[in-house]
Backbone as CSV, one residue per row, in Angstrom:
resi,resn,N_x,N_y,N_z,CA_x,CA_y,CA_z,C_x,C_y,C_z
1,UNK,47.672,-12.526,7.533,48.400,-11.754,6.419,49.916,-12.310,6.082
2,UNK,50.150,-12.394,4.814,51.572,-12.892,4.556,52.414,-11.564,5.158
3,UNK,53.737,-11.999,5.670,54.406,-10.779,6.039,55.556,-10.511,4.977
4,UNK,55.737,-9.263,4.655,56.953,-8.971,3.701,58.126,-8.933,4.371
5,UNK,59.073,-9.634,3.643,60.378,-9.878,4.064,61.213,-8.539,4.087
6,UNK,62.294,-8.292,5.085,63.003,-7.022,5.221,63.724,-6.969,3.831
7,UNK,63.804,-5.551,3.463,64.500,-5.194,2.148,66.026,-5.646,2.194
8,UNK,66.648,-6.023,1.089,68.146,-6.287,1.211,68.866,-5.196,1.593
9,UNK,69.998,-5.128,2.329,70.854,-4.242,2.661,71.684,-3.546,1.309
10,UNK,71.647,-2.371,1.054,72.211,-1.794,0.043,73.804,-1.725,0.375
11,UNK,74.089,-1.126,1.780,75.421,-0.872,2.103,75.543,-1.810,3.432
12,UNK,76.922,-2.014,3.737,77.016,-2.874,4.994,78.538,-2.647,5.273
13,UNK,78.794,-2.439,6.499,80.165,-2.252,7.108,80.681,-3.714,7.319
14,UNK,79.875,-4.807,7.138,80.273,-6.040,6.871,80.089,-6.550,5.672
15,UNK,81.139,-6.356,4.597,80.903,-6.718,3.295,80.469,-7.935,2.931
16,UNK,80.852,-9.183,3.708,80.639,-10.344,3.501,79.255,-10.896,4.155
17,UNK,78.892,-10.138,5.091,77.796,-10.647,5.969,76.609,-11.110,5.186
18,UNK,76.089,-10.289,4.406,74.789,-10.488,3.675,74.938,-11.767,2.835
19,UNK,76.032,-12.025,2.468,76.303,-13.290,1.766,76.402,-14.592,2.475
20,UNK,76.537,-14.510,3.782,76.570,-15.839,4.700,76.335,-15.415,6.148
21,UNK,75.054,-14.797,6.211,74.625,-14.355,7.540,74.700,-15.594,8.645
22,UNK,74.295,-16.791,8.150,74.176,-17.849,9.111,75.740,-18.420,9.524
23,UNK,76.510,-18.289,8.398,77.840,-18.752,8.822,78.607,-17.816,9.810
24,UNK,78.325,-16.598,9.507,78.814,-15.585,10.473,78.294,-15.728,11.959
25,UNK,77.040,-16.048,12.098,76.426,-16.437,13.420,76.941,-17.690,14.037
26,UNK,77.187,-18.745,13.395,77.825,-19.713,13.909,79.217,-19.739,14.110
27,UNK,79.973,-19.010,13.315,81.340,-18.779,13.725,81.556,-17.986,15.177
28,UNK,80.828,-17.008,15.243,80.773,-16.142,16.363,80.235,-16.915,17.581
29,UNK,79.240,-17.792,17.479,78.890,-18.616,18.649,79.986,-19.536,19.073
30,UNK,80.567,-20.213,18.168,81.564,-21.282,18.387,82.731,-20.522,19.094
31,UNK,82.981,-19.377,18.977,84.026,-18.557,19.494,83.686,-17.767,20.732
32,UNK,82.481,-18.056,21.295,82.096,-17.341,22.464,81.560,-16.074,22.215
33,UNK,81.174,-15.543,21.171,80.613,-14.341,21.007,79.241,-14.274,20.669
34,UNK,78.284,-14.302,21.710,77.040,-14.679,21.655,75.892,-13.567,22.249
35,UNK,76.456,-12.459,22.165,75.563,-11.226,22.501,74.543,-10.842,21.429
36,UNK,74.850,-11.112,20.381,73.765,-10.849,19.205,72.895,-12.006,18.889
37,UNK,71.762,-11.704,18.418,70.892,-12.601,18.053,70.719,-12.983,16.643
38,UNK,70.543,-14.301,16.369,70.264,-14.629,14.913,68.779,-14.659,14.682
39,UNK,68.381,-13.837,13.785,66.894,-13.655,13.684,66.505,-14.460,12.299
40,UNK,65.390,-14.974,12.120,64.711,-15.622,11.298,63.384,-14.942,10.843
41,UNK,63.319,-14.443,9.628,61.993,-13.842,9.149,61.511,-14.922,8.117
42,UNK,60.257,-14.889,8.256,59.449,-15.870,7.314,58.262,-15.090,6.655
43,UNK,57.816,-15.845,5.446,56.723,-15.145,4.894,55.298,-15.429,5.624
44,UNK,55.368,-16.002,6.814,54.169,-16.162,7.432,54.108,-15.378,8.770
45,UNK,55.141,-14.929,9.097,55.189,-14.347,10.540,56.364,-13.295,10.651
46,UNK,56.211,-12.500,11.687,57.402,-11.491,11.823,58.708,-12.249,12.329
47,UNK,59.649,-11.473,12.328,60.989,-11.975,12.738,60.816,-12.539,14.223
48,UNK,61.860,-13.727,14.457,61.786,-14.324,15.606,63.374,-14.781,15.897
49,UNK,63.745,-15.072,17.082,65.104,-15.546,17.336,65.198,-16.968,16.900
50,UNK,66.271,-17.246,16.181,66.749,-18.481,15.718,67.878,-19.086,16.926
51,UNK,67.361,-19.918,17.796,68.636,-20.325,18.716,69.751,-20.923,17.826
52,UNK,71.037,-20.338,18.141,72.059,-20.931,17.542,72.659,-22.223,18.250
53,UNK,72.315,-22.365,19.296,72.654,-23.665,20.054,72.482,-24.958,19.488
54,UNK,71.281,-24.950,18.858,70.760,-25.995,18.170,71.488,-26.707,17.208
55,UNK,72.416,-25.735,16.514,73.372,-26.283,15.547,74.568,-27.050,16.313
56,UNK,74.738,-26.962,17.406,75.900,-27.393,18.099,75.492,-28.486,19.033
57,UNK,74.263,-29.167,18.992,73.888,-30.158,19.942,74.780,-31.399,19.733
58,UNK,74.865,-32.106,20.756,75.798,-33.231,20.853,74.742,-34.374,20.767
59,UNK,75.116,-35.776,20.518,74.221,-36.823,20.545,73.312,-37.017,21.551
60,UNK,73.607,-36.695,22.819,72.699,-36.771,23.891,71.572,-35.853,23.819
61,UNK,71.690,-34.846,22.929,70.551,-33.868,22.872,69.710,-34.137,21.456
62,UNK,70.200,-35.088,20.783,69.498,-35.314,19.578,68.043,-35.984,19.875
63,UNK,66.960,-35.455,19.140,65.790,-36.109,19.432,65.527,-37.419,18.915
64,UNK,64.599,-38.398,19.222,64.470,-39.758,18.947,64.603,-39.749,17.370
65,UNK,63.900,-38.799,16.575,63.944,-38.919,15.313,65.491,-38.871,14.576
66,UNK,66.202,-38.176,15.168,67.586,-37.982,14.597,68.336,-39.352,15.205
67,UNK,67.982,-39.891,16.260,68.683,-41.003,16.787,68.564,-42.109,15.829
68,UNK,67.143,-42.252,15.373,66.873,-43.242,14.432,67.540,-42.938,13.003
69,UNK,67.571,-41.906,12.657,68.309,-41.609,11.127,69.817,-41.756,11.488
70,UNK,70.304,-41.580,12.527,71.733,-41.747,12.746,72.089,-43.150,12.658
71,UNK,71.219,-43.894,13.245,71.279,-45.578,13.363,71.179,-46.008,11.951
72,UNK,70.503,-45.423,11.066,70.210,-46.011,9.825,71.101,-45.529,8.704
73,UNK,72.052,-44.578,8.984,72.982,-44.208,8.090,73.882,-45.406,7.719
74,UNK,74.141,-45.551,6.486,74.809,-46.818,6.055,75.935,-46.394,4.730
75,UNK,77.015,-47.123,4.827,78.094,-46.789,3.872,78.721,-45.486,3.875
76,UNK,79.031,-45.014,2.771,79.424,-43.652,2.593,78.362,-42.516,2.759
77,UNK,78.155,-41.760,3.640,77.120,-40.817,3.977,77.472,-39.485,3.567
78,UNK,76.483,-38.851,2.935,76.640,-37.412,2.428,75.745,-36.543,3.350
79,UNK,76.362,-35.830,4.401,75.474,-34.902,5.149,75.311,-33.795,4.394
80,UNK,74.055,-33.579,3.848,73.582,-32.449,3.125,73.433,-31.301,3.943
81,UNK,73.801,-30.051,3.784,73.522,-28.971,4.701,74.090,-29.132,5.985
82,UNK,75.223,-29.601,6.143,75.836,-29.979,7.387,75.766,-29.081,8.552
83,UNK,75.663,-27.711,8.198,75.810,-26.662,9.115,76.945,-26.625,9.980
84,UNK,76.850,-26.745,11.244,78.034,-26.794,12.217,78.614,-28.116,12.133
85,UNK,78.074,-29.165,11.563,78.794,-30.337,11.571,78.375,-31.367,12.658
86,UNK,77.378,-31.251,13.387,77.115,-32.015,14.488,76.747,-33.429,14.149
87,UNK,76.049,-33.550,13.117,75.630,-34.905,12.853,76.816,-35.552,12.262
88,UNK,77.668,-34.872,11.163,78.905,-35.560,10.815,79.833,-35.993,11.855
89,UNK,79.966,-35.160,12.774,81.101,-35.414,13.841,80.502,-36.758,14.652
90,UNK,79.111,-36.770,14.973,78.647,-37.931,15.603,78.827,-39.203,14.633
91,UNK,78.544,-39.111,13.332,78.865,-40.237,12.621,80.298,-40.748,12.452
92,UNK,81.080,-39.623,12.375,82.559,-39.904,12.254,83.023,-40.611,13.389
93,UNK,82.559,-40.168,14.552,82.933,-40.792,15.933,82.409,-42.242,15.982
94,UNK,81.423,-42.617,15.101,81.048,-43.984,15.199,81.624,-44.854,14.280
95,UNK,82.601,-44.100,13.614,83.548,-44.952,12.619,82.917,-45.040,11.043
96,UNK,81.810,-44.059,10.896,81.233,-44.032,9.569,82.229,-43.137,8.522
97,UNK,81.901,-43.375,7.404,82.580,-42.672,6.335,81.630,-41.721,5.985
98,UNK,81.998,-40.344,6.360,80.824,-39.169,6.256,81.445,-38.154,5.553
99,UNK,80.852,-37.621,4.379,81.243,-36.338,3.869,80.316,-35.112,4.206
100,UNK,80.755,-34.017,4.720,79.775,-33.058,4.970,79.926,-31.915,3.915
101,UNK,78.732,-31.753,3.350,78.361,-30.880,2.005,77.648,-29.553,2.667
102,UNK,78.192,-28.446,2.473,77.672,-27.263,2.971,77.869,-25.934,2.069
103,UNK,76.767,-25.292,1.836,76.792,-24.151,0.975,77.519,-22.875,1.582
104,UNK,77.551,-22.903,2.995,78.049,-21.703,3.596,79.512,-22.035,3.747
105,UNK,80.371,-20.976,3.260,81.778,-21.228,3.267,82.375,-21.175,4.603
106,UNK,81.830,-20.287,5.578,82.337,-19.977,7.015,81.725,-21.288,7.803
107,UNK,80.702,-21.869,7.465,80.409,-23.123,8.172,81.231,-24.186,7.825
108,UNK,81.690,-24.190,6.684,82.788,-25.257,6.149,83.959,-24.990,6.974
109,UNK,84.367,-23.756,7.220,85.649,-23.509,7.849,85.518,-23.791,9.258
110,UNK,84.372,-23.695,9.881,83.990,-24.032,11.304,84.098,-25.497,11.319
111,UNK,83.432,-26.201,10.437,83.332,-27.907,10.736,84.861,-28.253,10.664
112,UNK,85.570,-27.688,9.831,87.037,-28.232,9.801,87.795,-27.944,11.088
113,UNK,87.424,-26.650,11.840,88.054,-26.422,12.991,87.484,-27.283,14.066
114,UNK,86.126,-27.723,13.877,85.639,-28.618,14.936,86.121,-30.096,14.775
115,UNK,86.768,-30.420,13.685,87.243,-31.618,13.470,86.581,-32.741,12.470
116,UNK,85.734,-31.945,11.661,85.129,-32.716,10.622,86.196,-33.016,9.601
117,UNK,86.534,-34.303,9.125,87.616,-34.402,8.395,87.266,-34.150,6.842
118,UNK,86.194,-34.441,6.227,85.706,-34.336,4.931,84.744,-33.382,4.622
119,UNK,85.041,-32.262,4.348,84.020,-31.102,4.236,84.225,-30.642,2.667
120,UNK,82.955,-30.398,2.052,83.011,-30.017,0.496,82.083,-28.567,0.737
121,UNK,82.774,-27.625,0.338,81.877,-26.312,0.107,81.327,-26.371,-1.171
122,UNK,80.039,-26.491,-1.444,79.416,-26.642,-2.633,77.880,-26.618,-2.457
123,UNK,77.215,-26.222,-3.557,75.692,-26.395,-3.657,75.242,-27.817,-3.952
124,UNK,74.354,-28.309,-3.232,74.029,-29.686,-3.588,73.503,-30.062,-5.017
125,UNK,72.932,-28.902,-5.480,72.503,-29.087,-6.981,73.388,-29.139,-7.829
126,UNK,74.684,-28.632,-7.676,75.757,-28.740,-8.448,76.735,-29.693,-8.198
127,UNK,76.733,-30.363,-7.100,77.592,-31.350,-6.538,77.569,-32.503,-7.403
128,UNK,78.587,-33.024,-8.006,78.576,-34.246,-8.938,80.015,-35.024,-8.744
129,UNK,80.160,-36.058,-9.475,81.455,-36.694,-9.328,81.767,-37.681,-8.379
130,UNK,80.875,-37.923,-7.318,80.963,-38.662,-6.300,79.871,-39.503,-6.228
131,UNK,79.739,-40.806,-5.607,78.648,-41.382,-5.290,78.563,-41.922,-3.754
132,UNK,77.415,-42.159,-3.252,77.314,-42.220,-1.884,76.155,-43.228,-1.672
133,UNK,76.211,-43.901,-0.328,75.210,-44.884,-0.082,74.073,-44.197,0.527
134,UNK,74.204,-43.270,1.303,73.314,-42.542,2.138,73.268,-41.001,1.884
135,UNK,72.099,-40.357,1.367,72.044,-38.775,1.340,71.208,-38.492,2.639
136,UNK,71.997,-37.740,3.597,71.247,-37.358,4.855,70.840,-35.847,4.766
137,UNK,69.679,-35.641,5.158,69.161,-34.248,5.184,68.329,-34.085,6.557
138,UNK,69.183,-33.494,7.557,68.681,-33.416,8.854,68.175,-31.936,9.025
139,UNK,67.340,-31.721,10.171,66.717,-30.543,10.361,66.079,-29.866,9.371
140,UNK,65.063,-30.736,8.588,64.333,-30.443,7.300,65.389,-29.923,6.231
141,UNK,66.430,-30.439,6.242,67.232,-30.337,5.090,66.821,-30.379,3.794
142,UNK,65.896,-31.262,3.628,65.117,-31.451,2.302,64.426,-30.123,1.854
143,UNK,64.273,-29.191,2.762,63.733,-27.922,2.501,64.496,-27.090,1.376
144,UNK,65.663,-27.486,1.100,66.487,-26.785,0.183,65.849,-27.036,-1.213
145,UNK,65.121,-27.853,-1.507,64.364,-28.053,-2.662,63.470,-26.703,-2.967
146,UNK,62.956,-25.948,-1.984,62.356,-24.816,-2.067,60.876,-24.859,-2.455
147,UNK,60.572,-25.768,-3.444,59.107,-25.834,-3.929,58.917,-27.313,-4.264
148,UNK,57.676,-27.618,-4.739,57.313,-28.950,-5.116,58.068,-29.313,-6.571
149,UNK,58.180,-28.418,-7.438,58.948,-28.493,-8.561,60.631,-28.714,-8.171
150,UNK,60.995,-27.907,-7.120,62.480,-28.029,-6.786,62.538,-29.453,-6.155
151,UNK,61.658,-30.081,-5.576,61.919,-31.520,-4.884,61.908,-32.496,-6.049
152,UNK,61.251,-32.361,-7.089,61.481,-33.193,-8.162,62.752,-33.079,-8.727
153,UNK,63.453,-31.902,-8.840,64.605,-31.676,-9.076,65.715,-32.292,-8.267
154,UNK,65.510,-32.276,-6.993,66.219,-32.656,-5.875,66.288,-34.220,-6.042
155,UNK,65.106,-34.892,-6.159,65.106,-36.282,-6.332,65.816,-36.777,-7.549
156,UNK,65.666,-36.200,-8.620,66.463,-36.629,-9.886,67.761,-36.420,-9.643
157,UNK,68.253,-35.398,-8.918,69.778,-35.255,-8.854,70.072,-36.266,-7.769
158,UNK,69.522,-36.561,-6.921,69.844,-37.577,-5.744,70.095,-38.991,-6.527
159,UNK,69.445,-39.278,-7.411,69.612,-40.548,-8.150,71.010,-40.719,-8.733
160,UNK,71.401,-39.475,-9.279,72.774,-39.620,-9.923,73.914,-39.569,-8.862
161,UNK,73.540,-39.414,-7.714,74.583,-39.400,-6.511,74.612,-40.559,-5.861
162,UNK,73.650,-41.448,-5.794,73.473,-42.689,-5.180,74.023,-43.987,-5.825
163,UNK,74.732,-44.721,-5.084,75.089,-46.080,-5.375,73.881,-46.978,-5.673
164,UNK,74.146,-48.113,-6.091,72.988,-48.904,-6.083,72.571,-49.505,-4.876
165,UNK,71.330,-49.490,-4.367,70.778,-49.807,-3.139,70.877,-48.633,-2.107
166,UNK,71.279,-47.358,-2.578,71.377,-46.349,-1.801,70.137,-45.757,-1.299
167,UNK,70.024,-44.741,-0.327,68.914,-44.228,0.273,68.916,-42.880,0.561
168,UNK,67.737,-42.102,0.680,67.761,-40.773,1.409,67.039,-40.990,2.776
169,UNK,67.654,-40.083,3.594,67.108,-39.983,4.848,66.811,-38.706,5.107
170,UNK,65.574,-38.309,5.587,65.253,-36.910,5.886,64.021,-36.760,6.716
171,UNK,64.039,-35.554,7.358,62.755,-35.207,8.223,62.030,-34.053,7.552
172,UNK,60.926,-33.929,7.593,60.093,-32.833,7.297,58.791,-32.646,8.185
173,UNK,57.850,-31.732,7.958,56.742,-31.530,8.643,55.526,-31.051,7.653
174,UNK,54.358,-31.363,8.295,53.109,-30.754,7.635,52.808,-29.529,8.531
175,UNK,52.973,-28.431,7.838,52.596,-27.149,8.583,51.216,-26.421,8.063
176,UNK,50.351,-27.436,7.781,49.063,-26.987,7.639,48.416,-26.366,8.952
177,UNK,48.929,-26.771,9.976,48.371,-25.885,11.289,48.589,-24.341,11.168
178,UNK,49.594,-24.045,10.593,49.847,-22.566,10.579,48.614,-21.760,9.995
179,UNK,47.972,-22.234,9.069,46.920,-21.636,8.278,45.364,-21.987,8.942
180,UNK,45.451,-22.921,10.010,44.211,-23.525,10.510,43.166,-22.534,11.001
181,UNK,43.609,-21.571,11.708,42.763,-20.585,12.225,42.298,-19.332,11.439
182,UNK,42.925,-19.324,10.204,42.633,-18.274,9.139,43.276,-16.943,9.316
183,UNK,44.067,-16.850,10.450,44.810,-15.618,10.508,46.141,-15.385,9.713
184,UNK,46.528,-16.520,9.054,47.579,-16.414,8.075,47.159,-16.865,6.799
185,UNK,47.361,-16.215,5.671,46.684,-16.572,4.395,47.721,-17.604,3.818
186,UNK,47.143,-18.580,3.299,47.904,-19.574,2.611,48.571,-18.974,1.273
187,UNK,49.794,-19.527,0.958,50.477,-19.101,-0.249,49.749,-19.534,-1.544
188,UNK,49.743,-18.766,-2.571,49.079,-19.065,-3.774,49.342,-20.548,-4.590
189,UNK,50.425,-21.004,-3.978,50.924,-22.417,-4.429,50.615,-23.444,-3.354
190,UNK,51.704,-24.417,-3.293,51.513,-25.364,-2.310,51.897,-24.674,-0.804
191,UNK,51.009,-25.016,0.119,51.198,-24.347,1.404,52.361,-24.678,2.257
192,UNK,53.134,-25.595,1.656,54.632,-25.836,2.368,55.690,-25.030,1.855
193,UNK,55.275,-24.166,0.823,56.519,-23.389,0.168,56.544,-22.087,0.639
194,UNK,57.617,-21.732,1.449,57.681,-20.515,2.153,59.049,-19.856,1.869
195,UNK,59.245,-18.657,2.437,60.136,-17.926,2.120,60.936,-17.521,3.494
196,UNK,62.147,-17.686,3.596,63.174,-17.398,4.956,64.051,-16.336,4.486
197,UNK,64.423,-15.541,5.676,65.585,-14.752,5.447,66.214,-14.635,6.732
198,UNK,67.540,-14.737,6.947,68.326,-14.598,8.015,68.825,-13.326,8.285
199,UNK,68.654,-12.796,9.669,69.267,-11.535,9.912,70.323,-11.492,11.201
200,UNK,71.314,-10.849,11.293,72.305,-11.047,12.233,73.066,-9.655,12.141
201,UNK,73.389,-9.169,13.449,74.133,-7.728,13.475,73.473,-6.783,12.652
202,UNK,72.207,-6.803,12.594,71.551,-5.610,11.833,71.557,-5.815,10.168
203,UNK,72.098,-6.916,9.799,72.357,-7.264,8.397,71.345,-8.368,7.947
204,UNK,70.572,-8.113,6.981,69.843,-9.225,6.408,70.216,-9.962,5.202
205,UNK,70.380,-11.022,5.170,70.731,-11.900,3.956,69.775,-11.899,3.029
206,UNK,70.170,-12.667,1.855,68.981,-12.675,0.630,67.904,-13.675,1.060
207,UNK,66.795,-13.356,0.920,65.584,-14.266,0.990,65.896,-15.566,0.263
208,UNK,65.407,-16.701,0.699,65.501,-17.982,0.105,64.216,-18.893,0.189
209,UNK,63.954,-19.636,-0.669,62.762,-20.326,-0.613,63.143,-21.709,0.139
210,UNK,62.103,-22.226,0.913,62.273,-23.306,1.703,60.956,-24.350,1.750
211,UNK,61.086,-25.624,1.767,59.970,-26.451,1.703,59.802,-27.275,2.735
212,UNK,58.401,-27.379,3.289,58.000,-28.316,4.150,56.882,-29.086,3.362
213,UNK,56.933,-30.488,3.585,56.145,-31.252,2.640,55.316,-32.286,3.623
214,UNK,54.018,-32.372,3.408,53.180,-33.378,4.008,53.399,-34.633,3.506
215,UNK,53.091,-35.752,4.463,53.364,-37.012,3.852,52.641,-37.473,2.744
216,UNK,51.414,-37.226,2.606,50.649,-37.608,1.519,51.208,-37.165,0.010
217,UNK,51.436,-35.743,0.255,52.058,-35.072,-1.064,53.426,-35.816,-1.307
218,UNK,54.205,-35.868,-0.383,55.691,-36.650,-0.566,55.381,-38.014,-1.217
219,UNK,54.538,-38.666,-0.791,54.526,-40.103,-1.181,53.825,-40.128,-2.677
220,UNK,52.912,-39.177,-3.109,52.350,-39.077,-4.376,53.433,-38.663,-5.282
221,UNK,54.211,-37.660,-5.107,55.253,-37.056,-5.720,56.416,-38.039,-5.933
222,UNK,56.724,-38.779,-4.747,58.011,-39.674,-4.975,57.491,-40.862,-5.813
223,UNK,56.323,-41.312,-5.751,55.980,-42.529,-6.572,56.013,-42.189,-7.884
224,UNK,55.609,-41.081,-8.466,55.662,-40.490,-9.757,57.094,-40.301,-9.974
225,UNK,57.909,-39.997,-9.353,59.358,-39.734,-9.606,60.398,-41.219,-9.698
226,UNK,59.395,-42.296,-9.284,60.243,-43.579,-9.251,60.868,-43.851,-7.856
227,UNK,60.380,-43.513,-6.718,60.930,-43.638,-5.481,59.938,-44.442,-4.655
228,UNK,60.468,-45.175,-3.533,59.643,-46.133,-2.654,59.956,-45.049,-1.401
229,UNK,58.998,-44.905,-0.674,58.819,-44.208,0.504,58.593,-44.956,1.857
230,UNK,59.361,-44.721,2.813,58.883,-45.510,4.127,58.830,-44.438,5.217
231,UNK,57.787,-44.164,5.794,57.630,-43.203,6.939,58.149,-43.985,8.220
232,UNK,59.194,-43.683,8.858,59.782,-44.482,9.911,59.513,-44.067,11.241
233,UNK,59.085,-42.807,11.335,58.696,-42.243,12.655,57.957,-40.689,12.448
234,UNK,56.889,-40.694,13.374,56.305,-39.262,13.332,55.922,-38.950,14.779
235,UNK,55.877,-37.723,15.052,55.539,-37.239,16.389,54.190,-36.529,16.486
236,UNK,53.997,-36.090,17.704,52.790,-35.280,17.843,52.731,-33.870,17.165
237,UNK,53.786,-33.452,16.679,53.760,-32.117,16.091,53.713,-32.186,14.501
238,UNK,53.331,-33.308,13.908,53.267,-33.721,12.606,54.776,-33.652,11.769
239,UNK,55.725,-33.784,12.685,57.134,-33.964,12.171,57.228,-35.508,11.811
240,UNK,58.275,-35.899,10.819,58.159,-37.317,10.365,59.792,-37.407,9.852
241,UNK,60.108,-38.618,9.954,61.290,-39.089,9.343,61.013,-40.249,8.235
242,UNK,61.553,-39.841,7.153,61.363,-40.652,6.023,62.531,-41.217,5.392
243,UNK,62.463,-42.424,4.865,63.533,-43.104,4.034,62.989,-43.446,2.595
244,UNK,63.934,-43.110,1.631,63.386,-43.196,0.421,64.486,-43.979,-0.570
245,UNK,64.048,-44.857,-1.425,65.005,-45.428,-2.107,64.485,-45.476,-3.553
246,UNK,65.258,-45.309,-4.641,64.943,-45.314,-5.979,64.582,-46.654,-6.456
247,UNK,63.400,-46.788,-7.282,63.170,-48.030,-7.993,64.190,-48.482,-8.966
248,UNK,64.863,-47.639,-9.394,65.746,-47.968,-10.556,67.113,-48.746,-10.016
249,UNK,67.264,-48.560,-8.748,68.387,-49.420,-8.111,68.066,-50.596,-7.721
């Protein structure tokens, strides 16, 4: 059965917490306040702990998929949904020109504290006025599309942000396995469209849509939108790394 998400908090002794649950958890973790758990509730299961340390991984802890993505970053890189800045810091240390884009204001503050030089607090879909050679979406960052229709919108907006010859690099997964045994009902739309909600210190943030897309659906959609897709890596858990370039460039 699909799981109902927790009700939004009407009142909170932490007035800004519900607006930036993840950012609060990241700031606390970085400053050694680690007694409280960051929870993640989804539309297909009950709440579970989201390990915060994954946002602070160093290059030695990057999985092979991310190592490949880092090596393929070229030119001016926009790290979309940069989180705590781990990928931006690594690219910066390698001499790359990288801009970290993040919707969480507190995460932006944290990245600056950690040494990320170029940080922009903005929503990807509103970001404009700059051109990049690589748009990087790690940790299934492409999920911000939220839906199949949202992915079309993301790809169209991405074209407006890319220089000639530019590329998208991102990872995603086929989550069909979640529904394989019949204990979890598939959503009425595309099965990779799910709902997430973060909870921290007893405060639940606003639910948001997130997208996981299988390779076949990605390729069909991308071709229809005028993109070339290369699957560069895939593992035994159906996670893969994709590189996409627009035909128009």
